[in-house]
RODO-2510 file (C-alpha; in nm, 4 decimals, decimal comma):
residues 413
     n   res          X          Y          Z
     1     m     2,5843    -0,0402    -0,2851
     2     p     2,8535    -0,1953    -0,5100
     3     n     2,6172    -0,2720    -0,8006
     4     l     2,4086    -0,0544    -1,0311
     5     k     2,0434    -0,0940    -1,1349
     6     d     1,9335    -0,3085    -0,8405
     7     e     1,6235    -0,0879    -0,7969
     8     l     1,6225    -0,0924    -0,4165
     9     h     1,2480    -0,0522    -0,4063
    10     s     1,1685    -0,1594    -0,0509
    11     s     1,3530    -0,2199     0,2733
    12     g     1,2911    -0,3755     0,6130
    13     w     1,4493    -0,4431     0,9493
    14     s     1,5932    -0,7805     1,0420
    15     a     1,3974    -0,7605     1,3690
    16     g     1,0557    -0,6143     1,4450
    17     c     0,8220    -0,5570     1,7330
    18     s     0,6805    -0,8896     1,8514
    19     c     0,4641    -0,7938     2,1492
    20     l     0,2927    -0,4824     2,2844
    21     d     0,4614    -0,5188     2,6262
    22     n     0,8134    -0,5830     2,5004
    23     v     1,0903    -0,3279     2,4692
    24     p     1,1250    -0,2380     2,0966
    25     a     1,3431    -0,4869     1,9128
    26     k     1,7028    -0,4015     1,8357
    27     r     1,7216    -0,2971     1,4739
    28     n     2,0839    -0,3115     1,3688
    29     k     2,0454    -0,4809     1,0297
    30     l     1,8641    -0,3294     0,7316
    31     i     1,7511    -0,5697     0,4582
    32     l     1,7603    -0,4269     0,1050
    33     p     1,6252    -0,6508    -0,1748
    34     g     1,6659    -0,5539    -0,5411
    35     l     1,3385    -0,5388    -0,7321
    36     i     1,5166    -0,5651    -1,0679
    37     s     1,8355    -0,7549    -0,9809
    38     s     1,6887    -0,9932    -0,7161
    39     r     2,0076    -0,9328    -0,5156
    40     i     1,9756    -0,8986    -0,1346
    41     y     2,1926    -0,6701     0,0757
    42     v     2,2234    -0,6816     0,4542
    43     v     2,3506    -0,3513     0,5936
    44     d     2,4761    -0,3006     0,9480
    45     v     2,3353     0,0294     1,0773
    46     g     2,3824    -0,0504     1,4463
    47     s     2,6196     0,2315     1,5364
    48     q     2,5274     0,5989     1,5086
    49     c     2,8958     0,6899     1,5330
    50     r     2,9949     0,5453     1,1970
    51     a     2,8589     0,5010     0,8486
    52     p     2,6400     0,1979     0,7685
    53     k     2,8397    -0,1056     0,6564
    54     l     2,7523    -0,3731     0,4028
    55     c     2,7951    -0,7026     0,5878
    56     k     2,6251    -0,9558     0,3585
    57     m     2,5219    -0,9849    -0,0054
    58     i     2,3111    -1,2696    -0,1420
    59     e     2,3572    -1,2931    -0,5167
    60     p     2,0639    -1,3339    -0,7584
    61     v     2,1786    -1,6786    -0,8701
    62     d     2,1285    -1,8074    -0,5149
    63     v     1,7727    -1,6760    -0,5106
    64     f     1,7051    -1,8154    -0,8587
    65     w     1,8401    -2,1642    -0,7954
    66     k     1,7231    -2,2164    -0,4395
    67     c     1,3785    -2,0546    -0,4642
    68     n     1,2975    -2,0196    -0,8358
    69     k     1,1925    -1,6644    -0,7489
    70     g     1,2974    -1,3160    -0,8515
    71     y     1,2045    -0,9471    -0,8481
    72     l     1,2055    -0,9116    -0,4712
    73     a     0,9722    -0,6606    -0,3087
    74     v     0,8479    -0,6061     0,0469
    75     v     1,0445    -0,7176     0,3567
    76     r     0,9031    -0,7932     0,7028
    77     s     1,0348    -0,9817     1,0047
    78     l     0,8281    -1,2774     1,1254
    79     p     0,7357    -1,3589     1,4878
    80     n     0,9920    -1,6422     1,4969
    81     g     1,2747    -1,4071     1,3984
    82     d     1,3013    -1,5068     1,0325
    83     i     1,2714    -1,2473     0,7563
    84     l     1,0067    -1,2816     0,4880
    85     i     1,0465    -1,1167     0,1455
    86     a     0,7611    -1,1052    -0,1049
    87     n     0,8506    -1,1520    -0,4708
    88     m     0,6813    -1,0345    -0,7901
    89     g     0,8114    -1,2819    -1,0461
    90     d     1,0246    -1,5791    -1,1415
    91     p     1,3875    -1,5504    -1,2577
    92     a     1,2735    -1,4755    -1,6154
    93     g     1,0411    -1,1949    -1,5063
    94     n     0,7165    -1,3822    -1,5567
    95     g     0,4510    -1,3186    -1,2957
    96     k     0,4888    -1,5330    -0,9843
    97     g     0,3896    -1,4472    -0,6298
    98     g     0,4990    -1,5957    -0,3022
    99     f     0,7794    -1,5413    -0,0533
   100     i     1,1375    -1,6319     0,0257
   101     v     1,2716    -1,6742     0,3799
   102     l     1,5948    -1,5503     0,5347
   103     d     1,7133    -1,7186     0,8516
   104     g     1,7054    -1,4446     1,1137
   105     q     1,8835    -1,6554     1,3738
   106     t     2,2153    -1,6850     1,1899
   107     f     2,3613    -1,3564     1,3093
   108     v     2,7190    -1,4491     1,2398
   109     v     2,9761    -1,2276     1,0688
   110     e     2,8412    -1,3187     0,7281
   111     g     2,4887    -1,2038     0,8172
   112     l     2,1668    -1,3741     0,7177
   113     e     2,1269    -1,6989     0,5255
   114     l     1,8722    -1,7847     0,2574
   115     k     1,6454    -2,0696     0,3743
   116     g     1,4191    -2,1143     0,0717
   117     n     1,0533    -2,0648    -0,0153
   118     w     0,7935    -1,9898     0,2494
   119     e     0,4848    -2,1276     0,0768
   120     h     0,4336    -2,4588    -0,1010
   121     e     0,5352    -2,4322    -0,4658
   122     c     0,1935    -2,5369    -0,5946
   123     e     0,0271    -2,2490    -0,4065
   124     a     0,2343    -1,9603    -0,5441
   125     p    -0,0078    -1,6878    -0,6682
   126     p     0,0165    -1,5521    -1,0250
   127     t     0,1676    -1,2238    -0,9004
   128     g     0,2763    -1,0728    -0,5704
   129     c     0,3763    -0,7455    -0,4062
   130     d     0,2939    -0,6484    -0,0456
   131     f     0,1825    -0,8419     0,2639
   132     w     0,0930    -0,8016     0,6302
   133     y     0,0110    -1,0538     0,9011
   134     q    -0,1604    -1,0837     1,2404
   135     p    -0,0156    -1,3613     1,4617
   136     r    -0,3127    -1,3757     1,7018
   137     h    -0,5413    -1,4603     1,4112
   138     n    -0,2846    -1,6878     1,2450
   139     v    -0,3292    -1,5057     0,9141
   140     l    -0,1160    -1,3437     0,6458
   141     v    -0,2730    -1,1367     0,3662
   142     s    -0,0862    -1,0561     0,0442
   143     s    -0,1590    -0,8358    -0,2572
   144     a    -0,0982    -0,8888    -0,6281
   145     g     0,1406    -0,6568    -0,8166
   146     f     0,2234    -0,6956    -1,1868
   147     v     0,4248    -0,9077    -1,4313
   148     p     0,7773    -0,7582    -1,4014
   149     r     0,9190    -0,8266    -1,7479
   150     i     0,6253    -0,6456    -1,9113
   151     a     0,5038    -0,3767    -1,6712
   152     g     0,8617    -0,3171    -1,5585
   153     r     0,9248    -0,1435    -1,8911
   154     g     0,6513     0,1108    -1,8194
   155     f     0,2756     0,1419    -1,8303
   156     n     0,1149     0,0428    -2,1601
   157     p    -0,2658     0,0567    -2,1960
   158     d    -0,2392    -0,2328    -2,4434
   159     d    -0,1366    -0,4535    -2,1501
   160     l    -0,4781    -0,4136    -1,9876
   161     k    -0,7000    -0,7221    -1,9948
   162     k    -0,3968    -0,9427    -2,0667
   163     g    -0,3176    -1,0561    -1,7128
   164     v    -0,0218    -0,8199    -1,6732
   165     f    -0,1747    -0,6390    -1,3765
   166     g    -0,2837    -0,8516    -1,0834
   167     h    -0,6288    -0,8564    -0,9257
   168     r    -0,6147    -1,1007    -0,6327
   169     l    -0,6061    -1,0609    -0,2580
   170     n    -0,4650    -1,3741    -0,0959
   171     v    -0,5341    -1,5022     0,2564
   172     w    -0,2813    -1,7448     0,4082
   173     n    -0,2671    -1,9635     0,7152
   174     l     0,0392    -1,8145     0,8865
   175     s     0,1540    -2,1237     1,0764
   176     c     0,0803    -2,3812     0,8054
   177     r     0,1942    -2,1532     0,5199
   178     t    -0,1034    -2,2541     0,3103
   179     l    -0,3307    -2,0474     0,0884
   180     t    -0,6832    -2,0557     0,2312
   181     q    -0,8816    -1,7917     0,0387
   182     c    -0,8484    -1,5734    -0,2715
   183     f    -1,0562    -1,2671    -0,3550
   184     d    -1,0880    -1,1341    -0,7092
   185     l    -1,0935    -0,7547    -0,6786
   186     g    -1,1685    -0,6926    -1,0447
   187     e    -0,9737    -0,7269    -1,3692
   188     d    -0,6585    -0,5101    -1,3756
   189     s    -0,7438    -0,3645    -1,0359
   190     l    -0,3755    -0,3955    -0,9298
   191     p    -0,3926    -0,4271    -0,5502
   192     l    -0,0583    -0,3055    -0,4157
   193     s    -0,0467    -0,1926    -0,0538
   194     v    -0,2070    -0,4013     0,2223
   195     k    -0,2201    -0,3177     0,5942
   196     f    -0,3841    -0,4670     0,9027
   197     l    -0,4920    -0,2514     1,1930
   198     h    -0,2186    -0,2361     1,4591
   199     n    -0,4419    -0,3643     1,7382
   200     p    -0,3388    -0,7327     1,7491
   201     d    -0,6925    -0,8374     1,8469
   202     a    -0,8518    -0,6586     1,5500
   203     a    -0,9178    -0,8906     1,2583
   204     e    -0,9413    -0,6336     0,9801
   205     g    -0,7340    -0,4265     0,7421
   206     y    -0,7295    -0,2410     0,4083
   207     v    -0,5909    -0,2909     0,0600
   208     s    -0,5549    -0,0260    -0,2110
   209     c    -0,6100    -0,1048    -0,5793
   210     a    -0,3931     0,1267    -0,7882
   211     l    -0,5671     0,1103    -1,1262
   212     s    -0,9279     0,0912    -1,0112
   213     g    -0,8902     0,3592    -0,7426
   214     i    -1,0810     0,1404    -0,4964
   215     i    -0,9822     0,0682    -0,1378
   216     y    -1,1270    -0,2450     0,0193
   217     r    -1,1678    -0,3370     0,3819
   218     f    -1,1024    -0,7036     0,4593
   219     y    -1,2188    -0,8613     0,7825
   220     k    -1,2811    -1,1926     0,9542
   221     c    -1,6501    -1,2755     0,9408
   222     e    -1,6743    -1,6210     1,1035
   223     r    -1,4262    -1,8774     1,2286
   224     d    -1,1333    -1,8534     0,9864
   225     n    -1,3310    -1,7146     0,6927
   226     w    -1,2584    -1,3652     0,5640
   227     a    -1,4573    -1,1201     0,3541
   228     v    -1,3902    -0,7966     0,1629
   229     e    -1,6014    -0,4860     0,1039
   230     e    -1,5445    -0,1680    -0,0952
   231     v    -1,5162     0,1325     0,1386
   232     i    -1,3454     0,4053    -0,0695
   233     r    -1,3622     0,4799    -0,4416
   234     i    -1,1461     0,7569    -0,5900
   235     p    -1,2896     0,8436    -0,9326
   236     a    -1,0720     0,8583    -1,2438
   237     k    -1,0308     1,1951    -1,4153
   238     e    -1,1261     1,2458    -1,7793
   239     v    -0,8212     1,4025    -1,9433
   240     s    -0,6595     1,4920    -2,2743
   241     g    -0,2891     1,4932    -2,3558
   242     w    -0,2256     1,1788    -2,1533
   243     i    -0,1680     0,8117    -2,2354
   244     m    -0,5395     0,7310    -2,1841
   245     c    -0,8583     0,9345    -2,1857
   246     k    -0,9132     0,8523    -1,8169
   247     m    -0,6423     0,8919    -1,5553
   248     p    -0,6783     0,6483    -1,2626
   249     a    -0,6002     0,7523    -0,9078
   250     f    -0,3081     0,5072    -0,8789
   251     t    -0,3093     0,4669    -0,5029
   252     v     0,0414     0,3368    -0,4320
   253     d     0,0571     0,3303    -0,0536
   254     l    -0,1547     0,2945     0,2596
   255     v    -0,0461     0,3827     0,6127
   256     i    -0,2507     0,3338     0,9307
   257     s    -0,1710     0,5368     1,2432
   258     m    -0,0526     0,3408     1,5463
   259     d    -0,3768     0,4159     1,7331
   260     d    -0,5798     0,2851     1,4343
   261     k    -0,7626     0,6169     1,4114
   262     y    -0,6514     0,7353     1,0672
   263     l    -0,5841     0,5787     0,7282
   264     y    -0,3556     0,7654     0,4848
   265     v    -0,3619     0,7105     0,1077
   266     s    -0,1081     0,8352    -0,1494
   267     n    -0,2440     0,9104    -0,4958
   268     w     0,0595     0,9132    -0,7264
   269     l    -0,0961     1,0266    -1,0547
   270     h    -0,3668     1,2652    -0,9331
   271     g    -0,1131     1,3963    -0,6846
   272     d    -0,2880     1,4132    -0,3498
   273     i    -0,2601     1,2552    -0,0055
   274     r    -0,5819     1,1709     0,1768
   275     q    -0,6511     1,1205     0,5462
   276     y    -0,9528     0,9101     0,6447
   277     e    -1,0900     0,8569     0,9916
   278     i    -1,1524     0,4846     1,0384
   279     s    -1,1911     0,4459     1,4139
   280     k    -1,5634     0,5184     1,4569
   281     n    -1,7215     0,2869     1,2022
   282     c    -1,6465     0,0634     0,9075
   283     k    -1,7006     0,3453     0,6550
   284     p    -1,3892     0,5686     0,6308
   285     r    -1,4561     0,9443     0,6455
   286     l    -1,2328     1,1884     0,4558
   287     v    -1,1013     1,4425     0,7095
   288     g    -0,7785     1,5728     0,5521
   289     q    -0,6232     1,6210     0,2101
   290     v    -0,3293     1,7946     0,0414
   291     r    -0,3661     1,8430    -0,3328
   292     q    -0,0381     2,0110    -0,4178
   293     l     0,1722     1,7298    -0,5680
   294     p     0,0000     1,6405    -0,8947
   295     c     0,0570     1,5175    -1,2497
   296     i    -0,2317     1,7456    -1,3530
   297     l    -0,0786     2,0867    -1,2808
   298     r    -0,2248     2,3978    -1,4348
   299     g    -0,0369     2,4801    -1,7534
   300     g     0,1049     2,1291    -1,7857
   301     p     0,0745     1,8895    -2,0825
   302     v    -0,2332     1,7165    -1,9346
   303     t    -0,5699     1,8902    -1,9435
   304     v    -0,8503     1,7750    -1,7158
   305     c    -1,1766     1,7661    -1,9084
   306     r    -1,4013     1,6350    -1,6342
   307     d    -1,3290     1,5980    -1,2639
   308     e    -1,5767     1,4866    -0,9983
   309     e    -1,3655     1,6380    -0,7204
   310     l    -1,1755     1,9474    -0,8406
   311     k    -1,3092     2,2600    -1,0109
   312     c    -0,9705     2,3658    -1,1497
   313     q    -0,6215     2,2251    -1,1943
   314     p    -0,3860     2,3166    -0,9082
   315     e    -0,0683     2,5258    -0,9157
   316     p     0,2805     2,3696    -0,8784
   317     l     0,4139     2,3041    -0,5287
   318     v     0,7308     2,4887    -0,4250
   319     v     0,9137     2,4040    -0,1010
   320     k     1,2249     2,5970     0,0069
   321     c     1,2552     2,7511    -0,3414
   322     k     1,2448     2,4098    -0,5136
   323     r     0,9619     2,3117    -0,7440
   324     i     0,8382     1,9621    -0,6636
   325     y     0,7858     1,7190    -0,9502
   326     g     0,6038     1,3897    -0,9197
   327     g     0,3117     1,2782    -0,7105
   328     p     0,3188     1,1373    -0,3567
   329     c     0,4280     0,7752    -0,3417
   330     k     0,5594     0,5955    -0,0320
   331     m     0,4672     0,7332     0,3087
   332     q     0,5878     0,6921     0,6644
   333     l     0,4125     0,8146     0,9771
   334     s     0,5823     0,9054     1,3031
   335     l     0,4799     0,6985     1,6037
   336     d     0,2939     0,9950     1,7561
   337     g     0,1029     1,0355     1,4301
   338     k     0,1868     1,4037     1,3869
   339     r     0,4364     1,3891     1,1000
   340     l     0,3718     1,2124     0,7715
   341     y     0,6789     1,1827     0,5475
   342     v     0,6386     1,1190     0,1757
   343     t     0,8646     1,0474    -0,1226
   344     n     0,7707     1,0838    -0,4890
   345     s     0,9455     0,8047    -0,6839
   346     f     0,7412     0,4928    -0,7649
   347     y     0,9553     0,2859    -1,0032
   348     s     1,2357     0,4169    -1,2220
   349     t     1,0826     0,3281    -1,5605
   350     w     0,7413     0,4624    -1,4604
   351     d     0,9043     0,7777    -1,3215
   352     k     1,0713     0,8379    -1,6597
   353     q     0,7409     0,7855    -1,8380
   354     f     0,5120     1,0044    -1,6287
   355     y     0,7473     1,2432    -1,4475
   356     p     1,0622     1,2958    -1,6607
   357     n     1,1485     1,6122    -1,4673
   358     l     1,1559     1,4053    -1,1495
   359     v     1,4282     1,1829    -1,2960
   360     r     1,6316     1,4824    -1,4133
   361     e     1,5923     1,6816    -1,0910
   362     g     1,5948     1,3933    -0,8429
   363     s     1,3232     1,3050    -0,5965
   364     v     1,2467     1,4629    -0,2601
   365     m     1,1133     1,3741     0,0801
   366     l     0,8516     1,6101     0,2208
   367     q     0,6881     1,6414     0,5608
   368     i     0,3124     1,6654     0,5970
   369     d     0,1956     1,8017     0,9321
   370     v    -0,1036     1,6110     1,0703
   371     d    -0,3881     1,7328     1,2889
   372     t    -0,4381     1,4248     1,5069
   373     e    -0,7396     1,5669     1,6911
   374     k    -0,9857     1,6761     1,4213
   375     g    -0,8009     1,5594     1,1119
   376     g    -0,6234     1,7714     0,8541
   377     l    -0,3023     1,7764     0,6502
   378     t    -0,0618     2,0617     0,5708
   379     v     0,2624     2,0600     0,3716
   380     n     0,5476     2,1763     0,5954
   381     k     0,7235     2,4426     0,3848
   382     n     1,0321     2,4354     0,6102
   383     f     1,1218     2,0683     0,5516
   384     l     1,2834     1,9299     0,2364
   385     v     1,5248     1,6452     0,1685
   386     d     1,6520     1,6974    -0,1861
   387     f     1,7893     1,3755    -0,3360
   388     g     1,8845     1,5646    -0,6514
   389     k     2,1840     1,6975    -0,4602
   390     e     2,3266     1,3597    -0,3623
   391     p     2,6965     1,3176    -0,4614
   392     h     2,6167     1,0378    -0,7067
   393     g     2,2716     1,1711    -0,7886
   394     p     2,0240     1,2728    -0,8848
   395     c     1,8656     0,9854    -0,6927
   396     l     1,5145     0,8455    -0,6793
   397     a     1,3961     0,7861    -0,3224
   398     h     1,1145     0,5440    -0,2454
   399     d     1,0951     0,3638     0,0894
   400     i     1,1214     0,5260     0,4352
   401     h     1,1844     0,3710     0,7801
   402     f     1,2636     0,4970     1,1286
   403     p     1,5372     0,3116     1,3244
   404     s     1,3169     0,3104     1,6349
   405     g     1,0231     0,1517     1,4570
   406     d     0,7386     0,3060     1,2652
   407     s     0,3819     0,2603     1,1465
   408     t     0,4780     0,0160     0,8717
   409     s     0,7303    -0,1978     1,0603
   410     e     0,5444    -0,2540     1,3870
   411     i     0,3344    -0,5705     1,3718
   412     m     0,2062    -0,6452     1,7203
   413     a     0,1769    -1,0031     1,8389
***
């Protein structure tokens, strides 16, 4: 991209899957919003015979003036063809949730056009981050995030209990664009990733709370009313040599397999990926785990004093002669559910704070082999994408998508 320090945190396709019976949508435009700059890039990736081409750039001032929004996060295409982008703040970096809309029908040479805000101004939540929707239930659910101008500088324990880290789960009427319910998931819980089941008739999903280590199931209980329940709790570890005496799990990402059988959770600070079976009942059952990507390595600066799950601190992970720094962050699952890909960069300032070697060495993408029959995860020692070797690197990789569609871009209607 022609500008520096955009922090291209998330990405999304200009078109997504709209119906189970339809041929997969043509994905020839990749939408890249800047989390720091609030700039939006539209990249043409339609031809496999040539390099991707930048075909449109929406400058931050347009986003600021037209929408009074900034710090752009997650991108998803809507059933009507428009593109929805969640935001985390206002132009000054204060906390402000909500969404901006790109017109997905204006596929002219210039690319996509900015339409404005999606929700009514008076209903913008205090913070925002991720979202998912189910057209058959006319619902959109969004998570919280944090205040960008403060938490964007890094994690500071003094910011706890000051409203810097969000705690709400928001339920929206998809067609009317109105906020219908809000759930308080606990002070400083920081709900980040939210996913519905892929079955378009299923009225339920999951949200992970990074700082509390709790994963909630949300579901429709009657008419258009929704409820939440705690289904997974990952305990904090008592440590020394760290920024606090207790290290939270910091669950950054959730991925649900296309058959709605398994839920995957990335634990960025503790350093493990967990596989839960969710198809048989409402209580997820842990069936797979890899523990080899942690912040709590044996011989490292952090000492675990008390751990409810591990008896000893693990050894470093080495793949193809390269030592891996940083915990698992964003994940992507192949459509057949057998390959789980994972990156290890969360946010540049937080990477520098907790994993300085990751910033110096560059991030990686690893492959986790999945047992789709009985459950189970294994690091594939023959697969490594090393972003430290990029020509203008070292680079920090975060989001992952497949051109043919994947488990986080396919929203069935």
